[in-house]
N, C-alpha and C positions, 0 to 999 in steps of 0.2 A: 576621433569618431565623428562620422558625418551626422547631419541633422536627422536623417531617416533612421540611422542606427541608434540614435538616442531613444527612439520610440519603440524599438524592438526588444524582445527578451532574449538574452543569450541562453546557450544550452545549460550553463551552470545555474542561471536564474530559474529556468524551467524545472530543473531537477530539485532545486531548493523549494520551489512552490509545491511540487508533488509531495515532498516529504512533510512539509508543514501542513498541507491540506489533509493528508492521511492522519496525522496526529490530531488535528482539530476535529475531524469527522468522528474519530473514536472517542475523544474526551469531552468535546463541547456539544452535548446533546441538548435538545430543548428542555427535556425534563430536568436535567442537571442544572441548566441555567435558571429555570424558574425556582427550583428548590434553593439554589445558592443565594439568589438576590433577596430572598425572604429571611436570610440569616444575617448575623453580624459579621460574616466573613464572605464578602461578595467575590473576592478573588480566589482562584484555584491555585494553591501553593504547589501541588503536584505538577500541574501543567507548567507552571513557571520553572520548576526545576528541570523538567524535560527540555523545555525551550532553551534554557540557558546552559545547563550542565552537559546535556547529551547532544543537542543539535548545535549549540553555540550561537544561537540567534542574537543574543545580546552583544556579542563581540564582533559582529560583521563589519562595523565601521571603525573598529579599533585595530591598530597595527599589531603585527605579530610580536613585537618587542614588549607589548603590554598585555599579552595573553589573548589578543583577538585573532581573527582569521585574516586580517589584512585585506578584506573585500572593500566595500564602499557603501554609501547611502543608497545606491541603486538596489543592491541586494536587500538592504533593510526595508526599502519600500515594497519589495515583493512580500516580505513577511507582513508588513502593515496591510497590504491588500487582503491577505488570507485571514488576518485577525479581524478585518472589517467584514469579510464574508460570513464569519461565524459569530460576530459580536463577542469575541472571546474575553472572558473576565481576567485580564492580566494587567500588570503594571508596565507593559512594554513601552508605551509612549513616554511615560515619565522617566523611566530608567534608561532604556536602550536608545532613546532619541534625545529628549530634552537635556537630561543630566549629562549624558555621554557627549553630546555636542558641545556643551559648555566646558566640560573637563578637558576635552581635546584642545581647546583654545588655550587653556592655562597650563597645559602639560602636567596635569595631576596624575602622574604615572601610576602610583600605588593604588589610588582609589579607582582609577580607570580600569586597572587590571582586575580588581575585585568585582566591578560591575560586569566586565566582559566575561568573567568566569562564572558568574551567577552566585558568587559567595556573598555579595551584598546587593541591595537594590537602592536606588536613589531617585530623587526628583528635584526639579527646579522649583523652589518655593516662591512662585510668582502667580498672579491670577491667571486662570486658564484662558481668559478673554483678552489677554495682552496682545497687542497688534505689532507685527514686525515693522520696524522702522520708526515706531513711536517711542519717545523717551519714557522709560519706566519710572513711575513714582516709587520712592523708597520708603515704605511705611515702617520698615525695621531700622532702628538706630543702633549704632555700634559705639561702645566706649571701650577702646582696646579690643579685647576679644570677647567681650560680654555684649549680648544682643538682647534688645527689647523691642517689641512691636508685634504686629499681626499681619501675616500674609494670608489674604482671603482667597477662597475658591481655588485651592491648589489641586492639580490633578495627580492621582496616584500617590498621595501623601499618606494615606491611611496605613499602608504596609511598608513604607520606605524605611530602610535602616539609616540612611543619610539624607539630610536636607541640604541642598545647595542654595544658600541664601544670599541674595543681593541686599546689602545694607548701606546706609548713609553714615559715613564717619566724618571726623573733623577735616580730613584731607581729601574727601571725595568718596565715591562709591567703592565698596570692597566686597569681594565675593568670598563667602565662607562655606566650609564644610561643617555641618552641625550634626552631631550624633542625635538621632531622633528619639532615642529611648532615655535620654538623660533627664534629670530633674530640671525644670525650667522650660520644658517643651510640652505644650498641651495640644492635642489634636482634637478638634471639634468637628464632627461630621456635619456636612451641609445637606439639606434636603435637595437631592439632585434629580434632574429629569431622567438622566440615563442611569438606571440602577446597576448596570453592568460596569459603569465607570464612575463611581461616586467621587465627589469633590470634598475637600477638607479645609477648614480654616486652621492655620498654624499660629498659635499664640506663644510668643517667646517672652519669658520673664526672667531675665538674668541668665539665660542659657549661654554656654561658651561654645565658640567655634574656632576652627583653624583657618586662618586667612590663606586663600588660594591666589588671589590677584587683587590689584588695586588700580584705581583710576581708569584710564582708557582701556586697559587690558580687561578689567572686570566688565566694563560696559560692552566691549566687543564680544566677550564670552556669552553674555545674556542675549545680545542682538543675534548672534549666530545661532543660539539655541532656538529663539523665536522663529527665525527664518527656516531653519531645518525642520522644526516641528510643524510649521504651516505647510511646507512642501510635502512632507511625508504623510501628513493628515489627509492630503488630497488623495493619496494612494489608498488609505483606509476608506475614504468616501467612495472611491471607485469600486472597491470590494463590496461595500454595502449595496451600491446600485446594481452591480452585476448579479449578486445573489437574489436581490428582490425581483429583478427581471426574470431570471432563470426559474425561480420558484413559482412566479406568477404564470409564466408560459406553461410550465409543467402542469399546474393546477387546471388551467383553462383547456388543456387537451383532454382532461378526464372528467371535468364537471359538465354534465348535460343539462340542457334546458330546452323545452319544446322539442324534445326528441333528437337533439344534435349537440355536439360539444360547444360550450360557450365561446371557445376560441375561434370557432368558424364564423362568428358574426363579424360584420365589417367594422362596426364601431370599436370594439376592443382591439381588433387587429391593427387598426390605424393608430390607436393610442400606444400600443406596444411597439409598433414599428418606429414611431417618432421617438419613443424612449430609447430604443436600440441605437438610433443615430446619435442621440445626445450622449449616451454612454460611450460610444466609440470616440466621440470628440473628447470626452472626459479622460479616457485612457491616454490619448495623445498628450494632453496638457499635463496630466499627472506624471507621466513618464518623463516628459521634458523637464518638469520642475525637479524631479528626483535626480536626473542626470546633471542638471545645472549645479545643485548643491554638492553633488559628488565630485564635480570637477572644478568647483569654485569659479564658475563661469561668470563673466561680467553681466550677463543677462539674467542672473539669478533673481534679483528683486522683481523684475517684470514677469518672469516665469512663475514665481510664487503667487504674485497678485492675480495673474490670469487663472492659475490652477484653483485657488481658493474661491475666486468669484464664480467660476463655472462649476466646479465639483461639489461645492456646498449645496447649490440649488438642485443639481441633478440627483444627488443622493436623497435629498428630501422628497423630490418629485417621484423618484423610483419607489421609495418607501410608502408614499401616499397611494400610488397606484397599486402597490402590493396589497395594502389594506382594503382599498375599494374594490378591486377586481377579484379578490377572494370572497366578496360578498359578506354575508352575516358572520361567517366563522372568522374572517379577518379582523373583526372587532373584539374578539374574545381574548381573555388573559391566557388561555391555554394554547393559543396560536402564536407562531413566532413573529408575526408582522409587527406587533407593537414594540418589540425589542429593537427592531431595525429602525422604525420610525423615531423612537426616542434617541437612539444613538445618532441618527442622521440629523435630527434637530439640535442635539447638543453639540455635535461637531460643527454645525453651521454657525454657532456662536463662538466657538473656540478660535483663538488667534484672530478675531475680528470677523464681522459679518460680511457677506458678499458685497453689500453696498459700500462698506468701508474699504474693501479691497479694490472695488471699481474706482473709488476716489483716489486711492493710492496709485493705481495704474494710470489714471488720467494725469496725475502729477509727474509720474515717471516718464511718460511719453510726450509731455508738453501739450496735452490736449486742453484747449481753452475751456473754461467753465461755461 
């Protein structure tokens, strides 16, 4: 596949996008979102079942031998774009991206098949702010198959059936699969900026786990999950930015001031045009990052650093413009803008800040300090 083809959507990807968008348009309404985030069940279990069992979105990156569709991370990135456009309340990032990426490395076939088929969900029990390429601290300790310690600010852990835990053992790091509902596992909700994707502290006190990999293989699984998660999060950020721009343009065509549409004034038009250019660039870097992780390209680390450094800031800027250019209504709880701003801000901290990724990029391309 050529460099240009990396950036384009295939016919299958476009059809997948259409199906996912139709589903999310029907199920993820503003009223439903606002009602759900004010309850103790922020995620929509019915939406998750349709995504996984009927559409098969959780198994896109899983081979057919393990119950997946045998597609790739490129197709998964398309789903992430649409989930970003709707700030959908699902555990897709934790289960279908982070946990699946780690389990693929360690060839955990049975568990991988359960995730691909939607029979169970999982997440990687590491801090959401963990940075690709940085060595993971191991706050969980393992004595045999018994685990003790706390994994802080874990994404999508509140509803996960299985926790994929990286622990420090006597012989080095070990990756475990831990039943989240057993005695010895406590989930403590964290006050999260993004109410549509809450974080959770996982406290393990004598919980038992099944060892999946040890030593370098365990470290490789976690590193791959971080890299894949950061790459596909850029696609979610792209979806956020695209929706914020489209909804703002639509509003400014209908909102009148001084007898003419607000969108006809030069100042707002320049701001939105500049944002459109930035989003077009964001689409290119996000697509390239997804293509790199899908093909295990040697340029993956550079592509991911560029994507996160750029897409994080563009998503936040697009959401800020959405709030401001909607005027007074954009600042209200009943409007959608605050949900997108909170998701964009939270995503900008996930897997490292834009400044952190710029520093990583400088090191990768031998740029002098």
